[in-house]
N, C-alpha and C positions, 0 to 999 in steps of 0.2 A: 535787368538784371540776370545775369546768365546763373541758374541753378546748377547747385553744388551735388554730383552724384558722388556719390561713394558709401565707406560701410567699413567694418570691421577686415575685410578680406581686400580692400579696396589700396590702391597705391597711397604710400603715409595717409593709411585708413585711422590709424590709433595712433599713432605717434606723433602728430604737430601738437599736440597740447592746447588743442583752439576748441572751443567749446563748439559743443553740434549746433548748426546753422539751424534755425527755424524750419519745418515743412511749410515750404511755398504750394500755392494753387497748382494744379498739375497744367502742363505747358501745353498752351493754344496751338492748332496750327496756325503756321503761318498765315499773312492776310493776302501776299501772294503766291496765289495759285496757281493750277495748268491753266486755266484759261487768261487770265491777265498774261503770265509767260507766252501763250501762244501769240499776243498780240503783235512779238518784234517777230514772227515769221512773213506775213506779207508783205512788211514794207523792205524787210531783206529780199526776198524774191521781187517785187518791185522794181528795186536797185538794180538787180542783174539783170531783167530781162528789158529795162529804158535803152540801157547800152547798145542794145540790137536794133534801137528804132532809131529814129532822126530826125530831125527838126523838133515840131510843135509837141512829138509825141518823147522825143528824149526830154524837153522839158519840162514837160507835163508830168513824166514818171517820176524823175529827179525831184520835182515839188510835192506830190504825192507821198512819196515816198517820204522824204522828207518830216510830211504833217502826222503821217502815220507813226514815225518815229518818235514824234512828238507825244500822240495820243496814247501810246505805249507806254513812253515813260509819265505822263500826267496820271495814267490812271494805276499804275505802282505808286506812284505815289501819295495818290488819293487812298487806295485801298490800306495804305498803314495806317495814312492819319487815318483815318475812320476804325480803325482797330484800335488806335491809340485812345481816339476819345469813347468807343465802348466800353473800355476796360476801366473806365473812371468814373466814380460817380458823379465827382461835378467835374463839367470841361465846357471849354468856350468851344463853338464850331470850328471847325477850320475856315482861317483868314479869306483863304484863296479856295472856291470851289473845282478842284482838280479832276473830278473825273466829269464833270458837267463839261467843263474845258476837251477835256480827252474824247467825249462824245462828238464835241462841235471837232473838233482836230480828226477825228473818224470820217465824219461828212466830207469835211474841206478836202482831207485828201482823196477820198474816193473820188471824189466829183474831178479834182484838179487830174488823175490821173484819167479819167474819162471822158470828159470833155473833149481832149483834142482829137478821139477817136472819131467825130466828125456827127455824132449826135446829142447836144448840147443840152437837151431836154432830158434825155436818159441818163446822163451822167448827171443831171441835177437831180433825177429822183433814186438814183442808186445812191449818192448823197446822203440823203435827207433819208433811205431805211439803214443805209449805213450807220448812221446816228442814232437810230433810234433803238434799231438792233443794241448799238453799245450800251444805251443808256437800260434797257430793259436785263441785259447782260449783267451790269454789274451796277446799278440803281442808282439814285444822286446822292449827293455828299450831305452827310450831317445839314441842316440848315437853322436848328436852333441852338442853344447854349442848353446843357445840363445840369439841373442844380439840383439841391440836395431837397427832400420833400420839406416843407414848413419854413424852408428858408428864402428871404426874397431876393432876387436878382443880385446886387450890390453886394450883398455877404456873399452866396454862391462863387461870383466874379472874383472875388478878391482872393476866397480859397484855392479857385482852379489857377490865377496865377502864382500865387504863393508856390500851390504843390507843384507846378508847371518848371519851375525858377528851380524848387527843388532839385526835382528829379534829373534837371541839367546839370544841376552842380555835380551830382553821385553819379551821372553817366562821363560827367567832362575828366573828374578823377578818376574814378574806375579806367577809363582809355588810357590816362597817364601812364598809370600800374602796371597795366598787363603789358606795356611794352618794355619793363623792366623783366620780365620774363620769371618771377618770383610767385610761384605756383602757390605755398601758404598764403603769403600775404594776399595774392590775390582772391584765395577760399575766405580769408580772415577778413578782407573786405565785402563780398559778397554777403556774408554771417550780420556784417553792420547795415549793409543797403537792404536785406531784407525786413531786417525791425527795423529801419523806417520807412522802409515800406507799407508796414503795418499802421504807425505812426499816421503814412498821410491818410491811407486809408480811413482811420478811425477820424480823422479831420472832413474829408471827403462827405462821409457819412454822417455827421454831425459838425457842421461850419460855427457851431456856438464853441465848437472846444479850441479855435484857430487861435484866441488871446491867451489861451493856457499852450499852445506849442509853437506859439510866433519864431521864440529864438532858436527850436529846433528844428524852425523849416529854414532858417536865415543865418543866424550868427553862428550856431555850432555847426551847419552844414559847409560854409565858407571856409571858417577854422580846418575841417576836416580835408578841404580841398586843396588849401594853400599849406598844409603838414604832408599831402600826399606830395603835390607838388615838389618840396622842398626833399624829402625822403629820397622821391625818385633822382632828383640831378644831384644828390649825395653819394646816392649808391651807384651811380651811372661814372663817376667820376672815381669814389675810392669806398670801393663796399667796407661799412663796419659793423662788425657784429652786433655792438652796443647801442647801433642808433634804429639796427633793424628790430632789436626787441623793443626797442620803447616806443618803434612806431607799432606794431604788430600789440604791446598793450596799452595804445592809443584804443585804437580799433576796438578792441575788447570793453574798454569800458566806454568806448560810445554805443556800443550796443546795447551793454548792461545799462546805461543812461535814457537810452530812447524805451527799450522793453518796459521801463518802470515806469518813465512818461505816458505811453499808451496804456500801461493797467491802470495808472493814477485817474486820466481822462475815463476809461470804461468806467472807474469805480463812481467817478464823480457823476456818470450819466445815470447809474444803478441807484445812487442814494436820491438822485435828483428824482429819480421814479419813485422812490418808495414814499419819499416824500408829498409828490401829487397822488398818490393812492391814498395818505393818510389823510390827507385836507379832502379828499372825495368822501372816504368813509364818514367823517366829522360833518358833513355836509347831508350826505344820506340820513345820519341819526337824526341831526335835526330838522330833518322834514318828515320824522317819524316811521323813516323805512327801515325794518331791521337786515344790519349788515352782520354776517358770518366772521 
């Protein structure tokens, strides 16, 4: 979700009446860097040069360019999937190893472009080298699911699926709202989404909290999504100040509810820890060990 920037001296910084959005982690550098963007250059150049050739060289050049374009796209998608995987405490590995397929496409693309030149063995060797260099530069995809410490694979997988679906609902609702071009409504939604994100991270860190947050990851988010769709449809047809005020109030209530649920889960965790400590102290005392 987008992060809100602003303050007293920003446009509408103090006049919206919206509660201040919770501070979010610092924005990370985008997962698609210069190296990945440079992968689009070779196939573009190869496409142009292929038309200067003829016969097998033309076909090989176009086939190689197509495979290299595929490599660039797969690598970009793979880096984005890896960044999303790394950002979460609990996550399933990407279903498709895009970067590995990108390495294969790079090798096949270089081989297809160079084999018709008359040296098949050299073309194959260059293809293998290109695949190896791609793999060395971008690494493999995450190959194992990531779960919280102390949680079994089934529980971690259930949490990962629930959080993924919850984030998808938030993203879909925000996409509809952004199309309305209502800055204040988008900012209020982002504040709510940030609070929901805190709850997601809490559940990921301790999957045992999932039972207590099940409705917040499903039913309530679906209701927020449906309310957003109806609000956007209504405002697009006939803007209503009353409907807008009601929707903004709903977002504030949702934000407060999610914040309260997160604090409750954290308090339960601290209470559970205190109980464990007291039990351990009692056992130590029964063993004759002095405990301060």
